[in-house]
BATOR-508505 format. One line per 10 residues: number of its first residue (from 1); their letters; for each residue z, y, x of N, C-alpha, C. Coordinates in Angstrom, 2 decimals. Layout:
N
NUM = A = Z:Y:X:Z:Y:X:Z:Y:X | ...
END
This chain:
245
1 = MEQKINCITK = 25.64:-44.30:21.27:25.73:-43.03:22.00:27.15:-42.86:22.55 | 27.26:-42.45:23.81:28.57:-42.30:24.43:29.29:-41.08:23.86 | 30.54:-41.25:23.52:31.33:-40.18:22.94:31.70:-39.16:24.01 | 31.52:-37.88:23.69:31.89:-36.83:24.62:33.14:-36.12:24.10 | 34.19:-36.19:24.86:35.43:-35.51:24.51:35.50:-34.22:25.30 | 35.77:-33.10:24.63:35.79:-31.84:25.35:36.95:-31.76:26.32 | 36.85:-30.87:27.28:37.77:-30.83:28.42:39.22:-30.60:28.01 | 39.46:-29.66:27.12:40.83:-29.34:26.73:41.49:-30.52:26.01 | 40.74:-31.15:25.11:41.28:-32.31:24.41:41.58:-33.44:25.38 | 40.66:-33.70:26.30:40.88:-34.77:27.28:42.09:-34.45:28.15
11 = LKTLYPQMTD = 42.23:-33.19:28.52:43.36:-32.78:29.35:44.68:-33.05:28.63 | 44.74:-32.74:27.35:45.97:-32.95:26.58:46.31:-34.43:26.44 | 45.29:-35.25:26.19:45.57:-36.66:25.95:45.93:-37.40:27.24 | 45.54:-36.87:28.39:45.87:-37.52:29.67:47.07:-36.88:30.36 | 47.65:-35.86:29.75:48.74:-35.11:30.36:49.91:-35.99:30.84 | 50.38:-36.96:30.05:51.54:-37.75:30.49:51.28:-38.58:31.75 | 50.01:-38.92:32.00:49.69:-39.75:33.16:49.54:-38.93:34.45 | 49.64:-37.61:34.35:49.46:-36.76:35.52:50.74:-36.66:36.34 | 50.58:-36.37:37.62:51.73:-36.10:38.48:52.29:-34.72:38.15 | 53.48:-34.42:38.65:54.07:-33.10:38.39:53.17:-31.98:38.89
21 = SEKKIADYIL = 52.55:-32.17:40.04:51.67:-31.14:40.60:50.42:-30.97:39.73 | 49.89:-32.09:39.24:48.71:-32.01:38.38:49.06:-31.35:37.05 | 50.28:-31.59:36.57:50.71:-30.95:35.32:50.82:-29.44:35.47 | 51.17:-28.97:36.66:51.21:-27.53:36.90:49.82:-26.93:36.71 | 48.81:-27.63:37.22:47.42:-27.17:37.05:47.04:-27.21:35.58 | 47.39:-28.32:34.91:47.06:-28.48:33.49:47.71:-27.38:32.66 | 48.99:-27.09:32.93:49.70:-26.05:32.19:49.01:-24.70:32.35 | 48.57:-24.42:33.56:47.90:-23.14:33.82:46.59:-23.06:33.04 | 45.80:-24.13:33.08:44.51:-24.13:32.40:44.68:-24.05:30.89 | 45.68:-24.76:30.34:45.92:-24.71:28.90:46.39:-23.34:28.45
31 = SHPEEVYKIN = 47.11:-22.65:29.33:47.61:-21.31:28.99:46.58:-20.22:29.27 | 45.67:-20.47:30.23:44.69:-19.46:30.61:43.28:-20.04:30.74 | 42.75:-20.69:29.71:41.43:-21.31:29.84:40.33:-20.31:30.16 | 40.50:-19.08:29.66:39.47:-18.06:29.87:39.44:-17.54:31.31 | 40.49:-17.85:32.09:40.55:-17.38:33.48:39.86:-18.33:34.45 | 39.65:-19.57:34.02:39.16:-20.59:34.95:37.79:-20.27:35.51 | 36.92:-19.68:34.67:35.56:-19.43:35.15:35.52:-18.38:36.25 | 36.60:-17.61:36.41:36.64:-16.55:37.42:37.11:-17.05:38.78 | 37.73:-18.22:38.83:38.37:-18.65:40.06:37.72:-19.91:40.62 | 37.92:-20.12:41.93:37.43:-21.33:42.58:38.60:-22.27:42.86
41 = IHDLARINEV = 38.31:-23.37:43.50:39.32:-24.39:43.74:40.45:-23.86:44.62 | 40.12:-22.96:45.57:41.13:-22.40:46.46:42.09:-21.49:45.68 | 41.51:-20.69:44.76:42.34:-19.81:43.94:43.29:-20.62:43.05 | 42.76:-21.68:42.43:43.57:-22.49:41.53:44.72:-23.16:42.28 | 44.43:-23.62:43.49:45.47:-24.25:44.30:46.54:-23.24:44.70 | 46.10:-22.04:45.06:47.04:-21.00:45.48:47.91:-20.54:44.32 | 47.31:-20.31:43.15:48.05:-19.83:41.98:49.14:-20.81:41.56 | 48.82:-22.09:41.66:49.76:-23.12:41.20:50.58:-23.73:42.32 | 50.39:-23.21:43.53:51.15:-23.66:44.71:51.03:-25.17:44.91 | 49.79:-25.63:44.86:49.49:-27.04:45.12:48.41:-27.13:46.18
51 = SLPTVFRFAQ = 48.17:-28.32:46.69:47.17:-28.51:47.74:45.77:-28.67:47.14 | 44.75:-28.48:47.96:43.37:-28.68:47.51:43.13:-30.13:47.06 | 43.64:-31.13:47.81:43.45:-32.51:47.34:44.06:-32.76:45.96 | 45.15:-32.04:45.63:45.78:-32.20:44.31:44.83:-31.72:43.22 | 44.16:-30.59:43.46:43.19:-30.08:42.48:42.03:-31.06:42.34 | 41.62:-31.63:43.45:40.53:-32.61:43.43:40.93:-33.85:42.63 | 42.15:-34.34:42.86:42.64:-35.51:42.12:42.80:-35.20:40.64 | 43.21:-33.97:40.35:43.34:-33.53:38.95:42.00:-33.66:38.24 | 40.94:-33.20:38.87:39.61:-33.29:38.27:39.18:-34.74:38.10 | 39.50:-35.57:39.08:39.14:-36.98:38.99:39.93:-37.69:37.89
61 = TLGFEGFKDF = 41.18:-37.30:37.68:41.98:-37.87:36.60:41.30:-37.66:35.25 | 40.61:-36.54:35.12:39.91:-36.20:33.88:38.52:-36.82:33.81 | 38.14:-37.54:34.87:36.84:-38.22:34.86:35.70:-37.45:35.49 | 36.02:-36.39:36.24:34.98:-35.60:36.90:34.95:-35.90:38.40 | 33.80:-35.68:39.01:33.68:-35.93:40.45:34.46:-34.92:41.26 | 34.58:-33.71:40.75:35.31:-32.67:41.45:35.62:-31.51:40.53 | 36.31:-30.50:41.08:36.71:-29.36:40.26:35.51:-28.58:39.73 | 34.45:-28.50:40.52:33.27:-27.76:40.09:32.69:-28.35:38.82 | 32.61:-29.68:38.75:32.07:-30.34:37.56:32.97:-30.08:36.35 | 34.28:-30.15:36.57:35.22:-29.86:35.49:35.04:-28.43:34.99
71 = KVELIKDMAM = 34.93:-27.51:35.92:34.80:-26.09:35.58:33.54:-25.84:34.75 | 32.43:-26.46:35.15:31.16:-26.29:34.42:31.30:-26.77:32.98 | 31.92:-27.96:32.80:32.08:-28.51:31.45:33.04:-27.67:30.62 | 34.10:-27.17:31.26:35.05:-26.33:30.53:34.38:-25.05:30.04 | 33.58:-24.46:30.87:32.87:-23.23:30.49:31.91:-23.51:29.34 | 31.25:-24.67:29.38:30.35:-25.04:28.28:31.13:-25.16:26.97 | 32.30:-25.83:27.05:33.12:-25.99:25.85:33.59:-24.65:25.31 | 33.97:-23.75:26.21:34.42:-22.43:25.78:33.28:-21.66:25.13 | 32.08:-21.82:25.66:30.92:-21.14:25.08:30.64:-21.63:23.67 | 30.97:-22.90:23.42:30.77:-23.48:22.08:31.96:-23.23:21.17
81 = GLNMSVENTD = 33.04:-22.65:21.74:34.22:-22.34:20.94:35.05:-23.53:20.59 | 35.10:-24.54:21.48:35.83:-25.75:21.19:37.30:-25.63:21.54 | 38.16:-25.62:20.51:39.61:-25.78:20.68:40.24:-24.81:21.66 | 39.85:-23.56:21.59:40.38:-22.57:22.50:41.40:-21.64:21.85 | 41.84:-21.97:20.64:42.80:-21.09:19.99:44.14:-21.14:20.72 | 44.81:-20.02:20.77:46.11:-19.94:21.44:47.20:-20.33:20.46 | 48.09:-21.21:20.88:49.11:-21.75:19.99:50.34:-20.85:19.96 | 50.17:-19.61:19.50:51.29:-18.69:19.39:51.57:-18.44:17.91 | 52.82:-18.45:17.54:53.19:-18.20:16.15:53.70:-16.77:16.00 | 53.17:-16.10:14.98:53.60:-14.73:14.68:54.82:-14.82:13.77
91 = YSSIESITRS = 55.98:-14.36:14.26:57.23:-14.48:13.52:57.61:-13.19:12.79 | 56.70:-12.28:12.61:57.03:-10.97:12.05:57.34:-11.01:10.55 | 56.84:-12.02:9.84:57.12:-12.12:8.41:56.90:-13.55:7.95 | 57.39:-13.86:6.74:57.19:-15.20:6.17:55.70:-15.49:6.04 | 54.94:-14.51:5.59:53.49:-14.71:5.42:52.82:-15.02:6.75 | 53.17:-14.27:7.80:52.53:-14.48:9.10:52.91:-15.84:9.70 | 54.17:-16.25:9.49:54.60:-17.57:9.97:53.81:-18.66:9.26 | 53.69:-18.53:7.93:52.95:-19.53:7.15:51.50:-19.61:7.59 | 50.87:-18.45:7.75:49.47:-18.42:8.17:49.30:-19.01:9.58 | 50.23:-18.70:10.47:50.14:-19.23:11.85:50.24:-20.74:11.87
101 = IFEQDINNLR = 51.18:-21.27:11.07:51.35:-22.73:11.01:50.09:-23.39:10.45 | 49.54:-22.81:9.38:48.31:-23.37:8.81:47.18:-23.33:9.82 | 47.04:-22.22:10.52:45.94:-22.10:11.49:46.09:-23.10:12.62 | 47.33:-23.33:13.07:47.55:-24.30:14.13:47.25:-25.71:13.65 | 47.67:-26.03:12.41:47.40:-27.36:11.87:45.90:-27.59:11.69 | 45.20:-26.58:11.22:43.75:-26.70:11.06:43.07:-26.95:12.41 | 43.54:-26.24:13.43:42.98:-26.44:14.77:43.26:-27.84:15.29 | 44.49:-28.36:14.99:44.82:-29.72:15.42:43.91:-30.74:14.76 | 43.61:-30.53:13.47:42.72:-31.44:12.76:41.31:-31.38:13.33 | 40.86:-30.18:13.69:39.53:-30.05:14.28:39.46:-30.76:15.62
111 = ETLDLIDYNN = 40.53:-30.65:16.41:40.56:-31.33:17.69:40.53:-32.84:17.51 | 41.28:-33.33:16.53:41.30:-34.77:16.27:39.93:-35.24:15.81 | 39.26:-34.45:14.99:37.90:-34.79:14.54:36.97:-34.93:15.74 | 37.12:-34.04:16.71:36.29:-34.09:17.91:36.59:-35.33:18.75 | 37.81:-35.86:18.61:38.25:-36.99:19.43:37.91:-38.34:18.82 | 37.53:-38.38:17.56:37.29:-39.65:16.88:36.14:-40.42:17.51 | 36.40:-41.69:17.82:35.36:-42.62:18.26:34.93:-43.38:17.02 | 33.75:-43.05:16.48:33.34:-43.61:15.21:33.02:-45.10:15.30 | 32.62:-45.57:16.47:32.41:-47.01:16.65:33.73:-47.75:16.50 | 34.77:-47.24:17.15:36.10:-47.85:17.03:36.63:-47.75:15.61
121 = LEKAVNLIIN = 36.39:-46.63:14.96:36.86:-46.44:13.59:36.20:-47.46:12.66 | 34.90:-47.67:12.85:34.18:-48.64:12.01:34.69:-50.06:12.27 | 34.95:-50.38:13.55:35.49:-51.70:13.88:36.86:-51.90:13.24 | 37.69:-50.86:13.27:39.02:-50.95:12.67:38.92:-51.20:11.16 | 38.02:-50.48:10.52:37.82:-50.66:9.08:37.41:-52.09:8.76 | 36.47:-52.63:9.55:36.01:-54.00:9.31:37.12:-55.02:9.54 | 37.94:-54.80:10.57:39.07:-55.72:10.82:40.02:-55.73:9.63 | 40.32:-54.55:9.13:41.26:-54.43:8.01:40.69:-55.08:6.75 | 39.43:-54.81:6.47:38.80:-55.36:5.26:38.78:-56.89:5.29 | 38.57:-57.46:6.47:38.43:-58.91:6.59:39.74:-59.64:6.90
131 = SKRILFFAVS = 40.84:-58.90:6.94:42.12:-59.53:7.26:42.79:-60.06:6.00 | 43.69:-61.03:6.20:44.49:-61.52:5.07:45.75:-60.70:4.88 | 46.29:-60.21:6.01:47.51:-59.39:5.95:47.40:-58.23:6.93 | 48.03:-57.11:6.56:48.14:-55.96:7.44:49.62:-55.72:7.70 | 50.01:-55.70:8.97:51.42:-55.49:9.31:51.55:-54.20:10.10 | 52.48:-53.34:9.67:52.67:-52.04:10.30:53.92:-52.05:11.18 | 53.78:-51.50:12.40:54.88:-51.41:13.35:55.07:-49.95:13.78 | 56.30:-49.46:13.68:56.58:-48.07:14.08:58.09:-47.88:14.18 | 58.49:-46.84:14.87:59.91:-46.47:14.96:60.02:-44.95:14.88 | 61.24:-44.49:14.71:61.56:-43.07:14.75:60.71:-42.27:13.76
141 = TSLSVAFDSY = 60.17:-41.12:14.21:59.43:-40.25:13.31:58.11:-40.85:12.84 | 57.62:-41.88:13.53:56.37:-42.53:13.11:56.59:-43.47:11.93 | 57.86:-43.76:11.59:58.14:-44.65:10.47:57.57:-44.11:9.16 | 57.67:-42.80:8.97:57.17:-42.22:7.72:55.66:-42.40:7.61 | 54.97:-42.33:8.76:53.52:-42.53:8.77:53.19:-43.97:8.41 | 53.95:-44.90:9.01:53.73:-46.32:8.75:53.99:-46.64:7.27 | 55.08:-46.09:6.72:55.40:-46.36:5.32:54.34:-45.79:4.39 | 53.88:-44.59:4.69:52.84:-43.96:3.86:51.56:-44.80:3.89 | 51.20:-45.27:5.09:50.00:-46.10:5.23:50.16:-47.42:4.49 | 51.31:-48.04:4.68:51.62:-49.30:4.00:51.50:-49.14:2.48
151 = SKFLRAGFAS = 52.07:-48.08:1.95:52.04:-47.84:0.50:50.62:-47.67:-0.02 | 49.82:-46.93:0.72:48.43:-46.68:0.29:47.60:-47.97:0.32 | 47.76:-48.74:1.40:47.01:-50.00:1.48:47.48:-50.98:0.41 | 48.78:-50.99:0.13:49.32:-51.88:-0.90:48.73:-51.54:-2.25 | 48.69:-50.26:-2.57:48.13:-49.83:-3.86:46.63:-50.08:-3.95 | 45.99:-50.13:-2.77:44.54:-50.39:-2.75:44.22:-51.88:-2.85 | 45.28:-52.72:-2.89:45.06:-54.15:-3.10:45.14:-55.00:-1.85 | 45.56:-54.43:-0.73:45.70:-55.19:0.50:47.10:-55.78:0.61 | 47.18:-56.97:1.20:48.49:-57.59:1.46:49.09:-56.92:2.69 | 50.01:-56.00:2.46:50.56:-55.18:3.53:52.05:-55.44:3.71
161 = YYASDSYSQR = 52.51:-55.31:4.95:53.92:-55.57:5.27:54.48:-54.43:6.11 | 55.70:-54.04:5.78:56.35:-52.93:6.46:57.86:-53.17:6.45 | 58.53:-52.84:7.53:60.00:-52.90:7.58:60.48:-51.69:8.35 | 61.58:-51.11:7.91:62.07:-49.89:8.55:62.87:-50.18:9.82 | 63.34:-51.43:9.99:64.12:-51.75:11.18:63.27:-52.54:12.18 | 63.49:-52.28:13.45:62.67:-52.88:14.50:62.88:-54.39:14.60 | 64.08:-54.88:14.24:64.33:-56.32:14.31:63.39:-57.07:13.37 | 63.31:-56.60:12.12:62.42:-57.25:11.15:60.97:-57.15:11.59 | 60.61:-56.03:12.18:59.25:-55.87:12.67:58.93:-56.89:13.76 | 59.90:-57.15:14.64:59.71:-58.15:15.68:59.49:-59.54:15.06
171 = VYSTQCTGDD = 60.28:-59.85:14.04:60.13:-61.14:13.37:58.73:-61.26:12.77 | 58.29:-60.22:12.06:56.94:-60.23:11.48:55.89:-60.45:12.57 | 56.07:-59.76:13.68:55.05:-59.80:14.74:54.92:-61.19:15.35 | 56.04:-61.96:15.38:55.99:-63.32:15.95:55.42:-64.32:14.95 | 55.27:-63.91:13.70:54.74:-64.79:12.67:53.29:-64.48:12.32 | 52.66:-63.63:13.09:51.26:-63.29:12.85:50.35:-64.49:13.11 | 49.18:-64.44:12.51:48.16:-65.46:12.75:46.83:-64.76:13.06 | 45.84:-65.56:13.33:44.52:-65.01:13.65:43.84:-64.32:12.49 | 44.41:-64.48:11.28:43.83:-63.83:10.10:44.46:-62.47:9.82 | 45.44:-62.07:10.65:46.18:-60.84:10.40:45.71:-59.69:11.30
181 = VGIGISFSGE = 46.07:-58.48:10.88:45.86:-57.29:11.69:47.21:-56.57:11.84 | 47.60:-56.32:13.07:48.81:-55.55:13.33:48.45:-54.13:13.72 | 49.08:-53.17:13.07:48.80:-51.75:13.36:50.06:-51.11:13.91 | 50.01:-50.67:15.16:51.13:-50.00:15.80:50.92:-48.51:15.82 | 51.92:-47.77:15.38:51.82:-46.30:15.32:52.88:-45.70:16.23 | 52.44:-44.97:17.23:53.38:-44.34:18.17:52.73:-43.09:18.74 | 53.36:-41.93:18.47:52.82:-40.67:18.97:52.71:-40.69:20.49 | 53.76:-41.09:21.16:53.78:-41.09:22.63:53.02:-42.26:23.21 | 52.93:-43.35:22.43:52.30:-44.56:22.95:53.22:-45.36:23.85 | 54.49:-44.94:23.93:55.45:-45.59:24.83:56.67:-46.14:24.10
191 = SAEVVECLKN = 56.62:-46.24:22.80:57.74:-46.80:22.03:57.83:-48.29:22.32 | 58.86:-48.69:23.05:58.96:-50.07:23.55:58.90:-51.11:22.44 | 59.59:-50.83:21.32:59.62:-51.79:20.22:58.23:-52.00:19.62 | 57.50:-50.91:19.47:56.15:-51.01:18.88:55.19:-51.72:19.83 | 55.29:-51.39:21.10:54.44:-52.05:22.10:54.72:-53.56:22.11 | 56.01:-53.92:22.02:56.38:-55.34:22.01:55.82:-56.05:20.78 | 55.89:-55.39:19.62:55.38:-56.00:18.39:53.87:-56.23:18.48 | 53.15:-55.29:19.00:51.70:-55.48:19.14:51.40:-56.60:20.12 | 52.19:-56.67:21.19:52.02:-57.73:22.17:52.26:-59.10:21.53 | 53.34:-59.21:20.73:53.63:-60.46:20.04:52.50:-60.84:19.09
201 = ARENKAKTIC = 52.03:-59.86:18.33:50.96:-60.12:17.36:49.70:-60.60:18.07 | 49.40:-59.96:19.17:48.20:-60.32:19.93:48.31:-61.73:20.51 | 49.48:-62.08:21.00:49.70:-63.41:21.55:49.56:-64.49:20.48 | 49.76:-64.10:19.23:49.59:-65.03:18.11:48.20:-64.93:17.49 | 47.27:-64.36:18.25:45.84:-64.32:17.89:45.50:-63.28:16.82 | 46.45:-62.47:16.41:46.13:-61.40:15.45:45.34:-60.30:16.15 | 44.54:-59.59:15.40:43.85:-58.42:15.92:44.82:-57.24:15.88 | 44.70:-56.36:16.85:45.66:-55.26:16.93:44.97:-53.91:17.01 | 45.56:-52.95:16.31:45.07:-51.57:16.28:46.24:-50.66:16.59 | 46.02:-49.65:17.42:47.08:-48.67:17.64:46.59:-47.28:17.25
211 = VTTFMRSSIT = 47.52:-46.48:16.76:47.28:-45.08:16.45:48.22:-44.28:17.34 | 47.67:-43.53:18.27:48.50:-42.83:19.25:47.79:-41.57:19.72 | 48.45:-40.86:20.61:47.90:-39.61:21.11:47.33:-39.73:22.52 | 47.94:-40.57:23.33:47.57:-40.58:24.75:46.77:-41.83:25.10 | 45.56:-41.60:25.58:44.57:-42.67:25.72:44.90:-43.71:26.79 | 45.82:-43.41:27.69:46.19:-44.39:28.71:47.65:-44.82:28.59 | 48.20:-44.69:27.41:49.60:-45.06:27.19:49.74:-46.57:27.08 | 50.98:-47.05:27.13:51.26:-48.50:27.14:50.75:-49.20:25.89 | 50.82:-48.55:24.76:50.44:-49.21:23.51:48.95:-49.55:23.48 | 48.12:-48.73:24.14:46.68:-48.99:24.15:46.34:-50.28:24.88
221 = KQADISLLTV = 47.21:-50.71:25.79:46.96:-51.94:26.55:47.17:-53.18:25.70 | 47.87:-53.02:24.57:48.13:-54.15:23.68:47.27:-54.07:22.41 | 46.34:-53.15:22.38:45.52:-52.94:21.18:44.06:-53.31:21.43 | 43.47:-54.00:20.47:42.04:-54.28:20.54:41.25:-53.01:20.27 | 41.81:-52.16:19.42:41.16:-50.90:19.07:42.19:-49.78:19.11 | 41.86:-48.68:19.76:42.75:-47.52:19.83:42.14:-46.37:19.03 | 42.93:-45.83:18.11:42.53:-44.65:17.34:43.40:-43.50:17.81 | 42.76:-42.44:18.30:43.50:-41.37:18.96:43.60:-40.11:18.11 | 44.75:-39.46:18.22:44.95:-38.13:17.65:45.23:-37.17:18.80 | 45.28:-35.90:18.50:45.47:-34.89:19.54:46.91:-34.39:19.54
231 = PIKYQYQKID = 47.51:-34.15:20.71:48.87:-33.60:20.75:48.93:-32.27:20.03 | 50.00:-32.07:19.25:50.17:-30.80:18.55:50.41:-29.68:19.54 | 51.15:-29.98:20.59:51.30:-29.06:21.71:51.30:-29.88:22.98 | 50.76:-29.33:24.06:50.72:-30.12:25.28:52.11:-30.29:25.86 | 53.06:-29.39:25.50:54.44:-29.57:25.95:55.14:-30.52:24.98 | 54.48:-31.65:24.67:54.97:-32.56:23.64:56.38:-33.04:23.93 | 56.74:-33.18:25.20:58.03:-33.79:25.52:59.18:-32.81:25.32 | 58.91:-31.54:25.06:59.97:-30.55:24.94:60.40:-30.31:23.49 | 59.65:-30.83:22.54:59.96:-30.56:21.14:59.82:-31.83:20.33 | 60.45:-31.86:19.15:60.32:-32.98:18.24:59.12:-32.72:17.36
241 = IPSKM = 58.06:-33.42:17.60:56.80:-33.14:16.91:56.68:-33.99:15.64 | 56.26:-33.39:14.54:56.05:-34.15:13.33:54.88:-35.11:13.49 | 55.18:-36.40:13.64:54.15:-37.38:13.95:53.09:-37.48:12.88 | 53.45:-37.14:11.64:52.49:-37.31:10.56:51.27:-36.44:10.75 | 51.42:-35.33:11.45:50.27:-34.46:11.70:49.24:-35.19:12.54
END
């Protein structure tokens, strides 16, 4: 069965690949999803000061034939209550801040659940089970995720390898064989060192898996299997996001 990703989730995961004009449209829709059903393509172009062809290309970037098809699907998702919570934090008290953070994290997990491709997940599990070694590649804030994964697999009895420095990771990646699985973890999907390690592992016949947020990022091109998570905020480039989420 073909996986259906809801409109808001798809919009977030494809955001980095959009042009600046398309991002203006995306920002408006993410901030005002409930307004979209009231407006037509001309209104959306006027509000965001973009051309009609830009709105059309925006819809095509998301995999729709046109804005009308996108609008219909978005309205359906809103009717089902899919991922429409507003990401605003109430700063009035410690309790309200805590509750807001929990609610946002719960919503992020629900979005990620909606994004899971279970066929890919099953393939990834089978690759890992049948591998002789699992090698983890990550940099920056994703290092903690890689180390946590490495530790859990090691305790579960798998031959796992992890290094905190990118140089050692490169060395490991060039020593991979067809019996190994390389797992690259990158929130942005554009971490050059991680992409290079997966590329090296793949060239040495190892199977490769990536864990990332953006479905058309560079790391996905070097992965046999892509496991996707959802951006914590669509303005991902403006803040330091905790990758472990």
